[in-house]
N, C-alpha and C positions, 0 to 999 in steps of 0.2 A: 607612454606609457611603459613604465620596465616588466619585463616577461620574466620574472625570477621567483615563481610557485613558490613564495615562501609564507604557505598557510598554513598557520599550526594545523597538526595533527593530532585527531583523536582516535586511538588506535581500542579494537576491543576484537581479543586473541577467540578463537571456539572455546568456549567451555568447557573440562576435565569431567562436568557430572552435569546432568537435566532430572528435573525433576517427572513424573509418570502421570498420565493421561489415562482412563479408565473411559473406554470408547464401547456404547452398546453399537445393536446392526440398527440402530435407526439413527445412529452420529449424537448421541445424546449422552453425555459424561456423568460415571458413578461419582458420586464423592457424600458425604455428610451434612444431615439435615440441622434447622436446629434442636431435633429431637434427640440426636446424638447417633439416627438410624442412616443407616446406606440409603441414599435415595439418587434419585436421576432429575438430572440439568439440561436444559440446554445454553446457558451460561456458565462461559470458562470465568471464574472469579476462582479465591482462594477457597471455595468450599468443595474444589474438583480438584485438589492437587494435591500425589500422594509422594511417596520415596519407593523405591526398590531395594531392598534385601534379603541376602539369605530364603530366598522361596516366599520371600510373603512382599504385599506394597502395604504400609502404611501412612493413617492419613496425617498429612503436614502439619498442618497445627490443630488438629483434637488427639491424634497419634493413636487413633483408631486401629488395625490390622487387620487384614483377608488374606488367606491363605491363595499363591496362585497354585493354577493346577492343568499343568498340559501347555503354560503359556497364557494360560489366562484366569479372568476372574468369575466364579459364576455365581449369583444372589439371587434367589426365591425363582430357581430356574432360568433366570436372564442370565447370555454371557456379555461378557468386557474383553473384550483385545487390549493386554498392555501395550500403552503406545507413548511415543517420542513427547516430552511435554518440554517447558519454558527451564532458563536456565533461574527463573529468580520467580518470586510469589507475584500473581497480577499485582497486588495492592503495592508490594516493592516498586514496580515500573509504574503506577499511578503517582507515586509520591514522585519518582523523579521527574514523571511528567509535567505532574500538575508545578514545579518547581522551576522548570528550565523550559516549558514551551518543544520538548524534540525528548524520544529516549528513544536506544535502539533494541530489538529481541533479538541476541544475538543466537545464530544458530537453532532460530525456536520452531527450523523446518525442518522433516527426517529429510536425512539422504537419497532416498525415493522421491521424494517432493521435487526435492534439487534438481534430480539425475531428470525427470519427467519437464521442470521447466527449460532445462538448457537446450534438452531438446527439440521444442516448442522456437525457443528462441534460435535455434542454430549457434549456440557459443560452444565455447569450454570444448568436451569432447566432442560437442556433434558440431563443432566449426565450417565441418565440409557439408552439412546439409543444405539444401536451399530452402527457404523459407514459403508456409503453405498461405501465399497473399490472397486468398479466395475464403479464406475462414476466419472470424472470428479466431483469439486466442483463445481463449473460453472454453469454445468447440473442439480443440486439438486435440487436447490431453485433458487426464485427469486430475492433472498436478495444479493443472492450473487454476479451476473448479475450487480442487482444497484449496489451494494460497487464498482465491478471493475472499471465501467463509471462512478462513483461523479464525479459532475463537476467543485468543490470549488478546490479538488484536482488537479485533471486533470488539470486546467489552471495554478492552481502554480507551477507544475512541468514543463509545457512547457516554463515560466517565466524564472524559474529558470534557466533549461538547455539552454533556449534563443533558442528555436526550435516548430515547430507546428509538424513534425512529429516525433511525441515518439511512441516509443512498449513496450510492455513487455516482459520479459528476459525469462520468464516462465508462465505458465497456474497458477491463482491465486490457494496459496495453504495454507489448516489449519495446526498449528502448534496448538498441541497440547502438554501440560509439564502441567505432572502428579505430584505427590509427590517422593521429591528425596530421596531416600536411605540410600545417604552416599555413597555409592560405583558404581551405575552406573556411564557411560561416560558422560561428559559434555560437552557444547561447549566452545572452548579457541576463545579468542580473533582474531578478524578479520579484513577488511574490503569486500564490499558487491560487489558481480559481477555487471562491468565487472575488477573492479582490483583486487579484491581477491589476496587483500594481507593478508599475516598469511594464506593462507589457501594451502594445498597439491595438489593445480591445474595445468596446465600446463598454457600460453596463459596467463599471467600477464600483467595489461598494466604498463608500466616501471615507477617507480616512474618519477616524479617531470614532466608527462607528457603538462604542460605548460596551460593556462590558461582553456582549454575545460572541461565541467561538463560533465561528462559521464555514472553518472547514479545517479537516485533518487528511495531511499527503501522507500518504502510505505506500512508502518504497520499497521493495522488495529484491534483495539485491543475490542476484541469479550468478552472475557470475562473483569473485572475491570482488572486494571492492576497494581500491588502494587510492595512493595518492596518481601513484604514476599511471597507475592504468584511469585515471577519471572517473574514481570517484566523487559521487554528486559534489561542489561546495557551499557550503555553509556561512551566514553572518549571525550563529548559535545565538539565540536569545532576541533576537533584533525584532520579532514578534512583539512583545513587550513596547515597543516605540513606537507600536498602532500607526507605523507611516511608511513606505514603499524604500525602493531601494536611492542610494544619490543619484544624480547622473553623472557622476565623476568616478563612479563607480563600472560605468558601462552598461545604461538597462537592454532588458529586451529589447524595447522599444527603440533603438538607435542599433544595434546588432541585428535588426531585422533589415537591416540595408544590409546587400551584398558587399559593398564597397566600405565597412566601416572597418572590417579588421584591418584589412588594407591601409587602411589610414590613421588606424587609431590604435591597431596593438588589439592585443587579447583585452577583457576586462577583468578590473581589479582579481589581483592572483596575489595580494601581500599580507603581512601577518597579521592584519585584523581579519582574514577569513578563517573560515573554518574547512578540515576537509576529513571526515569522519571514516576513517578505515573499518570495516567489519566481512568474516569471513561469508560465501555463498551461501543463503537460507535464512540472512539475517533478515528483520523486518523493522527499517527506522521509519518511525512514527514522527511528525515536526507540525506545528500551528503553522496553517498555509498563510500566516503572514509572513513566515521566515522568510528572509530573503538569503537566495540561493540559486544556481545557476549549474548545470550539468559540465563537469572533468572536462580535461584534457587529458584522450587516451595518446600517452608518450610511449605505447608500448606494440607489438605485432598482435597482439591477442584483441579477439572482440569483446565489450564490454559487456551486459546485458543486465537490465533491470526490469522490474514488473511492478509499472505505474497506473495506482489509484488515488484519485483524486475525489476526497469522500465527506458530504455534505451533510446540516439535517436535513429531511424531506422534504420540508418548505421553500427550499432556495431551489431552485430551476435546476436542471441539468443541464449542462455546458453539451452537452450534442444529444439527438436523437439516438436511443439506444434500442430500439422497439426490433430493429430489424435483425440487429445482433443476438437479442435474447429470444426470439423465435429461432433462430437456426441452431443454437444454445439446446433448446427445449427439445428439439424434436434429434439432437444428434447424440450417440452410441454413449457419450461422456455425462450425458445427461440421467441415464437410467445407470451408472457405473455411481456415482454418487450416493453419499447417503441420505434419509430423509431433514435430516437436521440442513444438509446442506442444501437443498435444493428450495427449503424454506427461506434460507437465509440470503439466497439468491437471486427467487424474486423478487424478497422484500428490495433489496440491494439494486436491482438493474430495470424494475419494473414501478411504475409512478404511477400511484393509487388516486385518482378522485374520491373525497372525502364524502360517506355516507350515501344513504339513498337520499333521493333517486337516482342520482348522476354515481353511482358507485362503479367502480369498473377501473382501467388500467387507463392511462393517459396515453398518447398516441397523438400523431400530426396527422394534417391533410395532407397526401402529396402533389396536389395540386396547387395546394398552397405554396406549399416549400419549392415544385418548380417558378412557381410565381415571383417569389419573391427572391430567388436564383434568379429569375434570367433577368430581376429589375436590381440588381446587385449596382452599384458604380456609377448608376447613372442617374442616384436626386443628389445634390450636390450642396443643398442647401432648400431655406424656406425664404 
């Protein structure tokens, strides 16, 4: 297979202007309600989007204006910080997402948050730092928790999957890609959890599952994503095929063998594939059925992304997140985020049993886990 890196590039530049969010002490957003009056919301749809100009903020869809006083807004005695917002209206993002199965929220994270993410990933300006492998990323810096609870992307995911109760399939994880040496194992083409098409894993969703959307992948560009730097490769629009990638593209199942690259070269990297280039702080959402693979980093710089597999609450998690959540809840980070962020993250990371008498957190039995781990690989058939 020719290693020509001829993928089509879809490039996003850092926007020159952004909308504004007004955020209260509890993390809720000031918007304009149906009655035309300022109201607090937990969701970040068009109702909470403002534009800042000439010492005031103007509500983007209604035109209602409020005066900025000493860098903040006060309504009925409550203060709201004037904060970095998205480039576009949430409804604009949603329209593109619905039509295409993916969307890029370009530079939606503030520079301060991006700096914190890079510190945890030990990339970019923090490339000389050693990663902390003893703690979950979400317990290491407030920026990770803030990103995991980023409100525009969460609203879009809920709308796209048509369900309020969404969850993470695993805790937010940093994926750091170093310079390719021409020999190391690489990731083959696949569809993400819970579909896992092209992945050597049990429990794959059957092809043609119907109209349900069972997953959205949320990839945060911690570093700038470039083709030469190893940005994720996609077959954009492939979610609509409702089937996994073809074997001749080089699936993740095939590349699971450490000798496969030496024998067959890199996975498909021709013009029928796509690379999304975007600046750090961008969030790429895509239907989990979309064929994709990690890129190939041909630079001397490490490339970092923060990965989150998002699923409806009724889909089982990919891994047990209980230990990571308990560590997070006991960390200083938990105290440093807002109440809205704490509520969101508990809902995203802790699975709950439905209703009485069993209402509570769904956990695992450590002895049972040890038992099945001990038995892994010993049962070869019936």
